[in-house]
N, C-alpha and C positions, 0 to 999 in steps of 0.2 A: 413396622416401618414408620418413620416420622415424616410428615409433610414439612418442607422447608418453605417458610414464608419470607419473601423478600419485601422489605419495606424501604421507603425512601423518606428522608427528612425534607420537609418543605416549610416555608413560612407563608402565612396568610395574614392579611390585615382585616380585622373585624371592626364593625361599628361597636360603640360602647354597649348598646342594648344587646347586640348579638353575643358579645363576650360575657356579659352578666347573665344572660339566659343560659348559655352553655355552662358557665361555671356553676350556677345554681343547680341545674339539672344533673351535672356530673357529680356534684357533692351529694345531692339527694340520693342518687343511685349508687354512690360509692365507686365511681369510675373516674378515669382520667378524661380530661377534655379531648385529648387526642383520640381515645377510644370512641367517644361519643361522636366526634366529627367523622371518623371512619364509618361508623354505623349509618349516620345520616347520608353520607355520600353513597354508600353501598345501596341503600334503599332507593335513592333518587336515580342512580344509574341503572339499577335493575328495572325500575318503573319505565324509564326511557326505552330500554331494550325491549320490554314487553310490548310497549306501544308500537315500536317499529315492527315487531313480529306480527302484530295484528294487521298493520298496513300491508305487509308482504303477503299475508294470507289472501288478500283480495286482488293481488296483482294478476292480471290476465283474465279477470272475471268476465270482461267484455267479450272474450273469445267464445264464451258459452252463449250461443244464439237464443237459448231458451230463457236466459236470465233477463229480467226486466229492471235490474238495479234497485229494487225496492228493499232489499235486505242488507244494504250496506252498513247500516248502524249496528246490526247484529255482528257483522264481521269486525267492525272497528271497536265496538265497546262491549261485545259479549252479551250474553243473556238473550232473552226472548224479545222480539220486537214485532211490529206489524209488518207483514210482507206485502 
């Protein structure tokens, strides 16, 4: 079974340095500028979604009476932190 990918054509206006940087990178990687822009957008939007997910993970944490709010950085940014 094949996945159908729906794409939309759009226009964006880039600053000269942005266009030159994209063009050079696309040429270096043997890709189109469109493909490169889609990848950059995909990463940026996924990063934003993950950040929102981390914020949602601490929603309602104050309802836990034993919580002192000291581990909020761990919930927001991941990893180990001081409690």
